[in-house]
Residue, then its C-alpha position, 0 to 999 in steps of 0.5 A: m457471531n464474529c467474522v474472522i478474516k486472515k491473510d488466506t481467508n477465502l473471500c468468496q465465502i464472507k457474505n455473512c460478514i457484509i452488511d452494506v455494499s457501495g461503489m464509485d464511478s471512475n475513469s480508471v483504465s484498469p479492468s477492475d471494479t471497486w466496491f466499498l464493504q461495510f462489515n458486521n463484527t468482523f476482525y482481522k487476525n494476525e497469524y504471527f502475533l496471535n493476540e492481535n485481532t483488529k476490528i474491521e468496519k469497512g473494506f475496499l474490494k478490488l474485483f477483476l477477472s481471473i486470468d486464464d487461457n479461455l479468458i484471453k481468447e474471450v478478451n481477444k474475441e470481444a474487445s472492440k479495438e486492437t489496442i484494447k485487446d492487449t491492454r486488457k490482457r496485460s492489465l489482468y496479468g498485472l492485477s493477478y501479480e498484485i495478489d502475490v505481492y500483497k500476500e507474499v510481501i506487503s502482508k508480511f511487512l505489516d503483520l511482522k511489524i517490518c514497516v507500517n507505511f502500507v495500506n492494510f491488506l486483509s486477504a485476496t482470492r482468485t476463485c470466486t464465482y459469479e454466484n459468489l459476487i451476487s451473494f455479496l450484493k444481495n440485500n446489501v445494495v441500496v439506491k435512493g433508500e431502496k434495496l435493488s432487486q435480484i434482477e437489478i443486481e444481476n443486470s448491474l453486475k453483468n453490465t459491469i463485467y462486460q463494459c469494464f472487464i472485457n471492453s474499456c473501463e472509461k466512464r465506469k459507473n458504480i455497481a449501485r446504478n440501477e439502469k437498464i442495459e442491453k443484453v450482454p453477449f457472453d455468459p459471466r457464469k463461466y469465469n472465475y473472479s479475483v478479489i483483493l480486500v484492503e481496509s478502507i482508509p479513514k475519511n481524513t486521508m488524502t493523496f500525497t498529490k493533494w497534500l502537496i497542493l494544500n501544504y505549499s510551503k517550503h518551511n513545512y517540517e511535515f514535508w520531511n516527515i512524510l518524505f522520510q516515511i515514504t523512503a522508509a517504505c522504499y527501503t523496506m521494499s528494496l530489501s525484498k528486491m522489489n520495485h513499486n514501479d508506479l510510485h507517483a504522488s497519487n499512489i501514496f495516501i496521507q492519513e491525518l491523525n487526530e494528534p501528533e504521534v511518534f513513529i519509531y523505525y529500526m532500520n539496519d539497527i539504526k534508530y529513527k524517531i519522528l513526531t508527525k500528524f501524518k501517516v504514509l500509506i503506499f498502495d497499488f502494486d499491479r506494475s511492481y516487480v519482485e525478484f523472487l516472485g518472477e516476472n510481471k507479464f504486465l510490464k512486458g512491452s510498452l511499459c518497460k520500453k516507454n516508461q521504464q517500468c520493467n522486470e528489473f530491480i534497482e534499489n533506489k529507483d522508486i524514490i528518485k523517480l518520486f522526487c521527480y514528481i515532487f519537482k513537478r508538482y511542488f517546486l516549479d516555483e522559483r521561490n523553492e530553489d533552495v528546497k530543490k537544492e536540498l533534495l538534490n543534495i539528498i540524492s547525491e552530493n556529487e554536483k555532476v550527478q545532480n546536474d544529470i538528475l536535473e536533466i532527467y527531471k526536466d524531461c519527465l516533468l511532462t509525465y509521471f514516468f521516466n522515459n526510455s532514454v534514461d540511462v539506468n546507470i545514473f541510479k548507481k551513481c546516486s546515494s543508496i536508499l539507506e543513505i537517502l533515508q539518513n539524509i532526509y532524517e537530518k532535515i527533521e527536528n525532533e526536540e518534541v519527540e521525547e516529551v510526547v513519548k512520555k505523555n503518550y506511551k500507553k496509547k500508541y508508542i509501541k503501535n508505531v514501531s517498525v523493525c526492518n533489518s537486512s538480516c531478516f531477509f533471505e538473499n533472494g529477498e524473501i522475508n525470513v518470518s522467524k527471524s523477523i519475529r525475533c528482530y521485533k521481539e529483540i526490541i520489545k523484550e527489554i521490558e521484563i515482566d514479573k508475572n507473579e508480582k505483576k510488576v514491570k522492570i524497565i531495562n531499556p530507557d527508550i521504552p516508556n515507563l510502564q511501572g504500575y500497570t498489570t501484566e494484562e495491561i502491558l500485553d494489551i499495550l504492546k500487542i504481542e503474544s508473549f515475551 
């Protein structure tokens, strides 16, 4: 029997889909645990394009306490340090906000074909019980070749909940640790738990931080391909009046593809094509701010005052902050002065603005973040996010694209199309679902299908030649419900 997961699936009830659970040790300060789930005959169903069912073999589950007034009292009571009390509480608000970001923004970017450069969100739920979590783990956790007993699983889960969710998460051990613990001074059954499920990233994936270290070459054209994809994602977020607020290089995955693929972006009716062996996937949204979702309580206080992670939308802030990280990690070497100059020219052609940005970058080289002394008006003087996108695109050489399109159209050409027009967003940043579907199909419909003769007529020369394929094959290639 197949399991089907949708954006609004109650994840508390998917125990029969899971055949294995594992975890990982972590030093993250986030009051959450992470589990890796292996699924059996499980598919993700796109609610907008009904013919699109994607098989999911592995998932990445983020688990944390659901925030409510009773929980806040418990956190304040049990937390061992005053600083931890505030941090735990505000972090849980951020994690809860992340659920809304995934459901209302990121999932629509992906499912509506607006932008492909985000981790593949599957679903999220705030109402799981302690018993639900035990059912996930029962018969699925193996340590050194042997399954944990019911008592061992409960001990491990209780210890995780207390040590990580209530107190500090430092030196967090994974869920499959099978160790003796002291009695925990609270009842985990009286809480609700939240879970966020995304598809696991492939093995041949690394963070942008690691990619920069391994590809330390100013002549590497793939750098510009990757930077273009990141900027395209930032532009997409900006149309939803969203700031990621924590977009450093370790919150960006770089997936290495088996072979170079063509990615096509229609950004405000301007078409961009890149040929690359790397796909960008952005994640981690607990510090983000989306105007139509309202304030993120995690950002109130020190994060805004010290790090400029605020409940305020500035359309080009994420990408300009990321450039600072690139300067720090990649271009400190004097041999890369010309590339630094190129980056500054991308941000602004005005020499005074470039000098101001450089001064800011010198200060932020010691940290991931801008400090509170930065005048936010500097962003308004820089190029817009769409101008930055166009400036980066000019650095990319595309001679091979057309040839690769001709050779690989049946495989992945249509799969990598993103259609992101400002007309598909409401004034407050919410996504206009029906208009977005039409925007995407406006690009695709230029292929006409004669369903009776099962022949294809090509109208748009940019669409690969599909002559000779049956209607069913075309629909499979294009992955859309109808024309």
